[in-house]
N, C-alpha and C positions, 0 to 999 in steps of 0.2 A: 769443174764445170762452169761455163760462163752463163750468166743470166741477164735478161733484160731487167729493167727496174720492176715491171709488173710481175715477171717471173720470180724475182727475188722476194717480193712482197707475198706472192702466193705461196712460195716455199716456206716462208716464215709462218704464215697463217696455218698451213697444213701441219708443220712441225709442232706448233703450239697446240693445235686441236688434237693431235695424236698423242702428245707427250705431257702436256701441262693442263690438265683439266681445270676449268674455271678461270683460265687466263686468256687474254686476247692481245694481239699485237697493236700497239699504239704508235710505235715509231721504229724505223729502221735507220741505223747510223752507218753511213758509208765513209770509210777513211780514204781521203784523197792523198796521193803521194806526189810531191814535186820532184824536180830534177835533182835536188840535193838529198833526196830521201826523207825529207821532213813530211810528217803527216798532219793532216787537219781533218777533224771530224765534220761530216756533212749530214746533219740529221734530216731524215725524210719522214714527215708526219704521215700516218696511215689512218684511214677511216676505221674506227672501231666498229666491228660488226656486232649487232645485237645478239644476246644469248639465243642459241638455237638456229642462227642463220646458217644455211648450208655452206660448208666449206668444200670446194672441189676436192675430190679424192685423187688429185694428180698434181704433179709439180712439173712445170715445163718452162722453157724459155731459152733462147740462145741469143748470142750477140749478132747484131746486124742482119737479122732475117725476120720476115713476117711470119714464117712458118716454123714452129718449134720442131725439134727432133721427135720422131714418133717414140712413144713409150715402149719399153721392152715388156712384152706380155709374158705370161707364164709360159714356159717351154711346152710346146705341144698343145696349147690351148687356143688355137686359132691365130689369125693374122695380127700383126702389130698395126694398130690404128693411131693416126695422129690424135693428140688430145682434143683438138677442136672437133674432129669427126665424132669422137665419143660424146662430146657435149651436145652436138647437134642432134645425134640419134637419141640420146637420153631425153632431151627436151621434147622432141617430136613424139617419142613413145609415151611420155608421161602426160601429154596433153590430149591424146585421143581425139584430136580434131586438127584439121589443116591449119597451118600458120603461114602467113605471108612472111617474107624475109624480114621486114621491119618488126613485125610482131615476134618472130623467132629471136631476133637480136634482143628485144626488150625482155622476153622471158628468160633468155640465157643470162642476161645481166642481173635479173632478180635472183638467180641461183648462184651468183658470184662468178659466172663464166664470162670473162671479159675478153672478147675477141673483136678484132676490127671487121668492119663491113666487107672489105676486100677479101680477107682471109675466109670469112664465112661464105661469101659468094663463090669463091673458088671451090671450096669443098662441097657446097650445094650442087654445083655443076658436075663435079666428079661423081657424087653420089647418085645424081640423076642418070649420068652416062652408064654407070655400072648396074642400074636398075634397083638400087637399094631404096631410093625414095622416088616420088613422082610429084609433078605439079601440072595436072592436066589443064590445058588451055580453056576448056569449057567446064572445068570442075566447079561444083557448088558444094560448100563454099570454096572460095579461092584459097590457094596456099599449098605449101609443101606438106606431104604426108608420107608415111611409110608405105612402100609399094605393096606390102602384104595385107593392107587393111581394106 
């Protein structure tokens, strides 16, 4: 599987969180290969998350695309959702109050969900079109919310 750098870091964090209790990722080393087949290590420092910091329960990332491949869900357990959509919905549900796009991005970042504004905007639009969420023009307070609230 091919990963973006952020996807690789997230994969490493998830792997460590699930398999190596008490450890955290401090560095990821990428081995570069030249035309002669010689390798050179390229260390990438990673911000160490404080103990108890929520690690996303997903691993996503593809090469040369802003949208990761949707996760494969459990067979017969509903539709496959792109990881970004899952993160948007989880954040909105957990907050129980409307969030503007900027506030949503901020809250997602606090949870370790690092998505670009363009990607989140696209999925917010899709979720509004299918009726999952809403953002009423005259809503008080302003912001995105689950449609069933």
